[in-house]
C-alpha positions as CSV (number, residue, x, y, z in Angstrom):
1,X,0.0,0.0,0.0
2,X,2.8,2.4,0.9
3,X,4.7,1.5,-2.3
4,X,1.6,2.3,-4.4
5,X,1.1,5.6,-2.6
6,X,4.7,6.5,-3.4
7,X,4.3,5.6,-7.0
8,X,1.2,7.7,-7.2
9,X,2.9,10.7,-5.7
10,X,5.9,10.2,-8.0
11,X,3.5,10.0,-11.0
12,X,1.6,13.2,-10.1
13,X,5.0,14.9,-9.6
14,X,6.2,13.8,-13.0
15,X,2.9,14.9,-14.7
16,X,3.1,18.3,-13.0
17,X,6.7,18.7,-14.2
18,X,5.8,17.7,-17.7
19,X,2.9,20.1,-17.8
20,X,5.1,22.9,-16.7
21,X,7.7,21.9,-19.3
22,X,5.2,21.9,-22.2
23,X,3.5,25.2,-21.0
24,X,6.6,27.3,-20.3
25,X,9.5,26.0,-22.3
26,X,10.4,28.3,-25.1
27,X,12.9,26.0,-26.8
28,X,10.9,23.3,-28.5
29,X,13.8,20.8,-28.8
30,X,14.7,21.2,-25.2
31,X,11.1,20.7,-24.2
32,X,10.9,17.4,-26.1
33,X,14.2,16.3,-24.6
34,X,13.2,17.0,-21.0
35,X,9.8,15.5,-21.6
36,X,11.3,12.2,-22.8
37,X,13.6,12.1,-19.7
38,X,10.6,12.6,-17.5
39,X,8.7,9.7,-19.1
40,X,11.7,7.4,-19.0
41,X,12.6,8.4,-15.4
42,X,9.0,8.1,-14.0
43,X,8.9,4.3,-14.9
44,X,12.6,3.5,-14.9
45,X,12.5,2.8,-18.7
46,X,15.9,2.0,-20.2
47,X,15.7,3.8,-23.6
48,X,13.3,5.6,-25.8
49,X,12.7,8.3,-28.4
50,X,10.2,10.9,-29.6
51,X,9.4,11.4,-33.3
52,X,7.4,14.1,-35.1
53,X,5.1,13.2,-37.9
54,X,5.3,14.9,-41.3
55,X,2.0,14.6,-43.1
56,X,3.6,15.9,-46.2
57,X,6.4,13.3,-46.3
58,X,4.4,10.6,-44.6
59,X,7.3,9.9,-42.3
60,X,8.3,10.1,-38.6
61,X,11.4,12.2,-38.0
62,X,13.2,11.6,-34.7
63,X,13.4,14.7,-32.5
64,X,15.2,13.2,-29.5
65,X,16.5,9.7,-28.5
66,X,18.0,8.3,-25.4
67,X,19.8,4.9,-25.3
68,X,18.9,4.0,-28.9
69,X,22.4,4.4,-30.3
70,X,23.6,5.9,-33.6
71,X,22.2,3.2,-35.9
72,X,18.5,3.6,-35.0
73,X,16.7,5.1,-38.0
74,X,16.3,8.9,-37.8
75,X,13.4,8.8,-40.3
76,X,10.8,6.1,-40.5
77,X,8.3,6.0,-43.3
78,X,4.6,5.3,-42.8
79,X,2.1,4.0,-45.3
80,X,-1.6,4.7,-45.4
81,X,-2.4,1.6,-43.5
82,X,0.0,2.5,-40.7
83,X,-1.6,6.0,-40.4
84,X,-5.1,4.5,-40.4
85,X,-4.2,2.0,-37.7
86,X,-2.6,4.6,-35.6
87,X,-5.6,6.9,-35.8
88,X,-7.9,4.0,-35.1
89,X,-5.8,3.0,-32.1
90,X,-5.8,6.5,-30.6
91,X,-3.4,7.7,-28.0
92,X,-2.7,4.3,-26.4
93,X,0.4,2.2,-26.2
94,X,0.8,-0.5,-28.9
95,X,2.9,-3.5,-27.9
96,X,5.4,-4.2,-30.7
97,X,5.3,-7.9,-30.3
98,X,1.5,-7.9,-30.9
99,X,1.6,-5.5,-33.8
100,X,3.4,-7.5,-36.5
101,X,0.5,-6.9,-38.8
102,X,1.5,-3.2,-39.2
103,X,3.7,-2.6,-42.3
104,X,5.6,-0.1,-40.2
105,X,6.5,-2.7,-37.6
106,X,7.4,-5.3,-40.3
107,X,9.8,-2.8,-42.1
108,X,11.6,-1.7,-38.9
109,X,11.3,-4.9,-36.9
110,X,15.1,-5.5,-36.8
111,X,15.7,-2.0,-35.4
112,X,13.0,-2.4,-32.8
113,X,14.2,-5.8,-31.8
114,X,17.9,-4.8,-31.5
115,X,17.0,-1.8,-29.3
116,X,14.4,-3.8,-27.4
117,X,11.5,-1.4,-28.3
118,X,8.5,-2.7,-26.5
119,X,5.9,0.1,-26.9
120,X,4.9,2.4,-29.6
121,X,2.6,5.2,-28.6
122,X,0.9,7.2,-31.4
123,X,0.5,10.8,-30.4
124,X,-3.1,11.6,-31.5
125,X,-4.3,15.1,-30.8
126,X,-7.7,16.2,-32.0
127,X,-7.9,13.2,-34.4
128,X,-4.6,14.0,-36.0
129,X,-1.4,12.1,-35.8
130,X,1.4,14.5,-34.7
131,X,4.1,12.0,-33.6
132,X,5.1,8.8,-32.0
133,X,6.9,7.8,-28.8
134,X,9.1,4.7,-28.8
135,X,9.8,3.0,-25.4
136,X,12.2,0.2,-24.5
137,X,12.0,-2.2,-21.6
138,X,11.9,-1.3,-17.9
139,X,15.1,-1.5,-15.9
140,X,13.6,-4.2,-13.7
141,X,12.8,-6.4,-16.8
142,X,9.2,-6.5,-15.7
143,X,6.4,-6.2,-18.2
144,X,4.4,-2.9,-18.5
145,X,1.3,-3.0,-16.3
146,X,-2.0,-1.4,-17.1
147,X,-1.1,1.2,-14.5
148,X,2.2,1.9,-16.3
149,X,0.4,2.3,-19.6
150,X,-2.1,4.8,-18.0
151,X,0.8,6.9,-16.8
152,X,2.5,6.7,-20.2
153,X,-0.7,7.8,-21.9
154,X,-1.2,10.7,-19.6
155,X,2.4,11.9,-20.2
156,X,2.2,11.2,-23.9
157,X,-0.8,13.5,-24.2
158,X,1.3,16.4,-22.8
159,X,4.0,15.7,-25.3
160,X,1.5,15.4,-28.1
161,X,0.0,18.7,-27.2
162,X,3.4,20.3,-27.2
163,X,4.2,19.0,-30.7
164,X,0.7,20.0,-31.9
165,X,1.2,23.5,-30.5
166,X,4.5,23.8,-32.2
167,X,3.0,22.6,-35.5
168,X,0.3,25.2,-35.2
169,X,2.8,28.0,-34.5
170,X,4.9,26.9,-37.5
171,X,1.8,26.9,-39.7
172,X,0.8,30.3,-38.5
173,X,4.3,31.6,-39.2
174,X,4.2,30.1,-42.6
175,X,0.9,31.6,-43.4
176,X,2.0,34.9,-42.0
177,X,5.0,34.8,-44.3
178,X,2.9,33.9,-47.3
179,X,0.6,36.7,-46.5
180,X,3.5,39.1,-46.2
181,X,4.8,38.0,-49.6
182,X,1.3,38.3,-51.0
183,X,1.0,41.8,-49.5
184,X,4.4,42.8,-50.9
185,X,3.4,41.5,-54.3
186,X,0.1,43.4,-54.3
187,X,1.9,46.5,-53.1
188,X,4.5,46.2,-55.8
189,X,1.8,45.7,-58.4
190,X,-0.1,48.7,-57.1
191,X,3.0,50.9,-57.3
192,X,3.9,49.6,-60.8
193,X,0.3,50.3,-61.9
194,X,0.4,53.8,-60.5
195,X,3.7,54.5,-62.3
196,X,2.4,53.1,-65.6
197,X,-0.7,55.3,-65.1
198,X,1.4,58.3,-64.4
199,X,3.4,57.6,-67.6
200,X,0.2,57.4,-69.6
201,X,-0.9,60.8,-68.2
202,X,2.4,62.4,-69.2
203,X,2.3,60.8,-72.7
204,X,-0.5,63.2,-73.5
205,X,1.9,66.1,-72.9
206,X,5.0,65.9,-75.1
207,X,6.6,68.9,-73.4
208,X,6.4,67.6,-69.9
209,X,7.1,63.9,-70.2
210,X,8.0,62.4,-66.9
211,X,6.4,65.3,-64.9
212,X,4.2,63.0,-62.8
213,X,7.0,60.7,-62.0
214,X,9.3,63.6,-60.9
215,X,6.5,65.1,-58.8
216,X,6.1,61.7,-57.1
217,X,9.8,61.6,-56.3
218,X,9.8,65.1,-55.0
219,X,6.8,64.4,-52.7
220,X,8.6,61.3,-51.5
221,X,11.7,63.4,-50.6
222,X,9.6,66.0,-48.7
223,X,7.7,63.4,-46.8
224,X,10.9,61.5,-45.9
225,X,12.5,64.7,-44.7
226,X,9.4,65.4,-42.5
227,X,10.2,62.1,-40.7
228,X,7.1,60.2,-41.9
229,X,7.2,56.4,-41.7
230,X,7.7,54.3,-44.9
231,X,4.0,53.7,-45.5
232,X,3.1,57.4,-45.3
233,X,6.1,58.3,-47.5
234,X,4.9,55.8,-50.1
235,X,1.4,57.3,-49.9
236,X,2.8,60.8,-50.5
237,X,4.7,59.5,-53.5
238,X,1.5,57.9,-54.9
239,X,-0.3,61.1,-54.5
240,X,2.4,62.9,-56.5
241,X,2.3,60.3,-59.3
242,X,-1.4,60.6,-59.7
243,X,-1.9,64.3,-59.0
244,X,-2.6,65.2,-62.7
245,X,-4.8,62.2,-63.6
246,X,-7.6,64.7,-64.4
247,X,-5.6,65.9,-67.5
248,X,-6.7,62.7,-69.2
249,X,-10.0,64.4,-70.1
250,X,-8.4,67.7,-71.2
251,X,-8.0,68.3,-74.9
252,X,-4.6,67.3,-76.1
253,X,-4.2,70.5,-78.2
254,X,-4.6,72.6,-75.0
255,X,-2.0,70.6,-73.1
256,X,0.4,70.7,-76.0
257,X,-0.1,74.3,-77.0
258,X,3.2,75.9,-77.9
259,X,2.1,79.3,-76.7
260,X,0.2,80.5,-73.7
261,X,-3.4,79.2,-73.7
262,X,-6.4,81.4,-74.0
263,X,-8.8,82.2,-71.1
264,X,-11.4,79.6,-72.3
265,X,-8.7,77.0,-72.7
266,X,-7.3,77.8,-69.3
267,X,-10.8,77.4,-67.8
268,X,-11.0,73.9,-69.3
269,X,-7.5,73.0,-68.0
270,X,-8.4,74.3,-64.6
271,X,-11.1,71.6,-64.3
272,X,-8.5,68.8,-64.2
273,X,-8.1,68.8,-60.3
274,X,-11.8,68.3,-59.8
275,X,-12.0,65.7,-62.6
276,X,-8.9,63.9,-61.1
277,X,-10.6,63.8,-57.7
278,X,-13.8,62.3,-59.3
279,X,-11.7,59.7,-61.1
280,X,-9.7,58.6,-58.0
281,X,-12.4,58.8,-55.3
282,X,-14.2,55.6,-56.2
283,X,-10.9,53.6,-56.1
284,X,-10.0,51.9,-52.9
285,X,-6.5,53.3,-52.3
286,X,-4.2,52.0,-49.5
287,X,-3.6,55.8,-48.9
288,X,-6.9,57.7,-48.3
289,X,-5.5,61.2,-49.1
290,X,-4.6,60.4,-52.8
291,X,-7.9,61.9,-54.2
292,X,-7.5,65.0,-52.1
293,X,-4.0,65.6,-53.4
294,X,-5.4,65.5,-57.0
295,X,-8.2,68.0,-56.2
296,X,-6.3,70.5,-54.1
297,X,-2.8,70.6,-55.4
298,X,-3.3,74.0,-57.1
299,X,-4.7,75.6,-53.9
300,X,-2.6,78.4,-52.3
301,X,-2.2,79.3,-48.7
302,X,-3.3,82.9,-49.5
303,X,-6.6,81.7,-51.0
304,X,-5.7,82.6,-54.6
305,X,-5.6,79.0,-55.9
306,X,-8.2,76.8,-57.5
307,X,-10.6,75.1,-57.7
308,X,-12.1,76.2,-54.4
309,X,-9.9,79.1,-53.3
310,X,-9.1,77.5,-50.0
311,X,-6.9,79.1,-47.3
312,X,-4.0,77.6,-45.4
313,X,-5.6,75.1,-42.9
314,X,-8.5,74.4,-45.2
315,X,-6.0,72.7,-47.6
316,X,-5.2,69.1,-47.0
317,X,-1.5,68.7,-45.9
318,X,-0.8,66.2,-48.7
319,X,-2.0,68.7,-51.2
320,X,0.4,71.3,-49.9
321,X,3.3,68.8,-50.4
322,X,2.2,68.0,-53.9
323,X,1.7,71.7,-54.7
324,X,5.4,72.4,-53.7
325,X,6.7,69.4,-55.7
326,X,4.5,70.3,-58.7
327,X,5.7,73.9,-58.7
328,X,9.3,73.0,-58.3
329,X,9.2,70.7,-61.3
330,X,7.4,73.3,-63.3
331,X,10.2,75.8,-62.5
332,X,13.0,73.4,-63.2
333,X,11.9,71.9,-66.5
334,X,11.5,73.4,-70.0
335,X,8.0,74.3,-71.0
336,X,6.9,75.2,-74.6
337,X,6.8,78.9,-73.8
338,X,9.7,79.2,-71.4
339,X,13.0,77.6,-70.5
340,X,13.6,76.2,-67.1
341,X,14.8,78.7,-64.5
342,X,18.2,78.7,-62.8
343,X,18.4,76.8,-59.6
344,X,19.2,79.9,-57.6
345,X,16.1,81.6,-58.9
346,X,13.9,78.6,-58.1
347,X,15.1,78.5,-54.5
348,X,14.6,82.2,-54.1
349,X,11.1,81.8,-55.5
350,X,10.2,79.1,-53.0
351,X,11.6,81.3,-50.2
352,X,9.7,84.4,-51.4
353,X,6.4,82.5,-51.8
354,X,6.7,80.7,-48.5
355,X,3.5,81.5,-46.5
356,X,1.8,82.7,-49.7
357,X,1.7,79.8,-52.1
358,X,3.8,77.2,-50.2
359,X,3.7,76.0,-46.6
360,X,6.8,77.3,-44.8
361,X,7.5,74.0,-43.1
362,X,7.5,72.2,-46.4
363,X,9.9,74.7,-48.0
364,X,12.2,74.2,-45.0
365,X,12.0,70.4,-45.4
366,X,12.7,70.6,-49.2
367,X,15.6,72.9,-48.8
368,X,17.0,70.9,-45.9
369,X,16.9,67.7,-48.0
370,X,18.6,69.4,-50.9
371,X,21.3,70.8,-48.6
372,X,22.0,67.4,-47.1
373,X,22.6,66.0,-50.5
374,X,24.8,68.8,-51.7
375,X,27.0,68.7,-48.6
376,X,27.2,64.9,-48.8
377,X,25.4,64.4,-45.5
378,X,23.1,62.2,-47.5
379,X,24.9,59.9,-49.9
380,X,21.9,59.2,-52.2
381,X,21.9,61.7,-55.1
382,X,18.2,62.0,-55.6
383,X,18.0,65.6,-56.8
384,X,20.9,65.2,-59.2
385,X,19.4,62.1,-60.7
386,X,16.3,64.0,-61.5
387,X,17.7,67.4,-62.5
388,X,21.1,66.4,-63.9
389,X,24.4,66.7,-62.2
390,X,25.2,70.1,-63.6
391,X,22.0,71.9,-62.7
392,X,22.7,72.2,-59.0
393,X,26.1,73.9,-58.5
394,X,27.0,73.3,-54.9
395,X,29.2,76.4,-54.7
396,X,26.3,78.6,-55.5
397,X,23.4,76.7,-54.0
398,X,24.8,75.6,-50.6
399,X,25.3,79.2,-49.2
400,X,21.9,80.2,-50.6
401,X,20.2,77.2,-49.0
402,X,21.8,77.9,-45.7
403,X,20.7,81.5,-45.8
404,X,17.1,80.4,-46.6
405,X,17.1,78.0,-43.8
406,X,18.5,80.5,-41.3
407,X,15.8,83.0,-42.4
408,X,13.2,80.3,-41.8
409,X,14.4,79.2,-38.3
410,X,15.1,81.1,-35.1
411,X,18.6,82.3,-35.2
412,X,19.8,80.8,-32.0
413,X,23.1,78.8,-31.7
414,X,21.0,75.7,-31.7
415,X,19.3,76.3,-35.0
416,X,21.7,78.5,-37.0
417,X,23.3,76.9,-40.0
418,X,26.9,78.0,-40.5
419,X,27.2,79.7,-43.8
420,X,31.0,79.3,-44.3
């Protein structure tokens, strides 16, 4: 009676330890190893191993072994009949000597016999085979009793749950990775479609080919300099690429006029922001502000813009960014009726119109980004790639940019940009 009580206490202790091991162990391999040791130690079993089932390869892959030696198979194939029998048997020990009908036992009989494997316990969790435990003889040489097998089943269930949990986590990670790749593919497709659409818009205007792409790149620079995260920077770029989509409905002769257009032609052209908004609004964009940028990118802080004559805070912030990028590109590219302006004049124009047409903080960000490139603080030559390496002469531009930035900031020692 006392001996049985001690066995019961020992069993409950082993089960408690195993439950803790499965619940809290972060390292899966270590959890399986410790679990096997607890099973073997609780009943003084000489040797054993735990295998994980791969339903794709229809095989058992050994996770951990103790006392089985180097020549025990690390991978054991299962046929359909083996799987069917295991599932029919459930989570209960199978005595190898009584299971010769199983193809699995017939194939690996020599290995089982040489290592004195007496029990095979299929790990069935929620009607699914997740693994198998192999157990050798007891140290006493006594046969396994019904009580022993009950203990083994209870402990095997813990191990099976641990493997099933690991499988579930692996599957979730795999699906998350698949979803991530799918999202990236969709995102790339969306960006490529936007760029192709922008190219189609610009093809209508032979004089400003590449305008939408350049505006997209400038808005990306400004948003990046503002410290926006990658998703918002990308959204700003998309808004820049699509800002002129409304020009698709404007007469090609007006867009390509070699001279200044008439008042009636200008009225038609001035409709393109509203038309662009109507085109983009029904589309489900990842970035909600894209239609707003198309509609309001010709608004000015002083209320003299179009189509609605909005003032400062009434104008969506993304539209202010696109407005600056759009104006900068207009000033730095050749148009049918005028050549592009010198870089010094463009910077002075942005400074002069800050607070009137352009948002001051955006002029600051734009100039700061350009200064960083020209002083090699930023290695990527984004402005030079767009404008040409000879357009921005550092000797002339750097002092001008510093003066503009000093005029925009409080001239304290903390904010002053050294002009030398």
